[in-house]
N, C-alpha and C positions, 0 to 999 in steps of 0.2 A: 504494500499499500504506499502510496506517495503522499506526503503531506508537506505544508509549508513550515520549515524549521526556521525559528527565530531566535536570535540572541541580542539582548538589549541591556543597556545599563542606564539606570535612572533612579529617581527619588519616589519613595512611597508617598503618594498624593493623598490618600485617604486613611482613615483608621481602618484596619483589617476587620472585616465582619466574618466571624466564625459561625458555622451552621453545621447541622447534621442532615445528610441526605440518605435516608434508608440507615444502614449500618456504618456509612462512610462519613468522615468529617471533611469539610471544605472550608477554605477561607478565600473570600473575595476581596479584592482591593484594586486600586488604580495605580499606575505608575506613570509618573510625568517624565518625558524624554526631551531633552533639548534638541532642536532642530537647527541644522547649520544654514539654512536658507533664509534670506532676508524677506521681510513682507514689505508692503507698501510704506510702512513707518520706518524709517532708518533707525537702527538700534534697538528695535523691538521685534522679537520673533517669539511668538507664544509656543509653549511646549506642546508636544503631542501627548495626549493621555490615553493610555491603553489599559483595558480591563484585564485582570489576571486572575486565574483560578489556580489555587494550590490545594491538591488533594492530600489526604491523611498521610501517605507514605512519604511525601516530600516534607510535610509539616513536622513529623515526628523527629526527623533526623537533622533538619536544617534550620528551623526557625521557631524556637521556643518562645521568643520575645520580639517578634517583628512589630515595629511602630511607625507612625507617621513621620516623614523626613528623613529616614534612613536611606542611604544609597544602597541599591541592590542590583546584583547581575541576574538576569533571568534568562533561561534556555527553555525552549518548549516547542510547541506547535500551535499554529493558528487553528481555530474552530469557530463555528457559528451556531447560533441558536435563534429560533424564532419565537417571539412573545406570542402567547396565546391570547393576550388581551388586546394588542395593537396589530398584530400581524407583521410587525417590523423585524427585520433580521439584524442581529448584533454579532459582531466579531469580537473574540477574546483570545488570550493566550492560555493554553493549558500548560502548566510547568511540568518539566522533566527534572529541573534543578534550579534552585534559587539559592544565592548566597549573599551575606552581607558583605559590603565592601567599604573600605575607608573612604570618607567624604572626598578626599583629594582625587581619587580615581574619576569621580563623576566631573570635577572640574577639568581634569585633563581631557576627558572624552568630549566635553563641549566645544 
């Protein structure tokens, strides 16, 4: 099976929301990634915000205390889901691996 593999470095932009789906635990959050492209306003490039799903096997080993503002490196795959309420399709990253990074790593990547 082929899927879109992604690797990104960014800041945790929302407080992680932990939930249980059946017997599995999941944490959902958003990661803010700096973009190297300029917008119409010189000096201002808004970050790209991506939704990230972290399932229990990744949570247990790597992120006991993930908080808003931390710099993280996320590797995983793109996935989509369709809202039963609105019919809209959303894209998110399902993690294979996530790790905390020193803040200076994020500044170097920007």
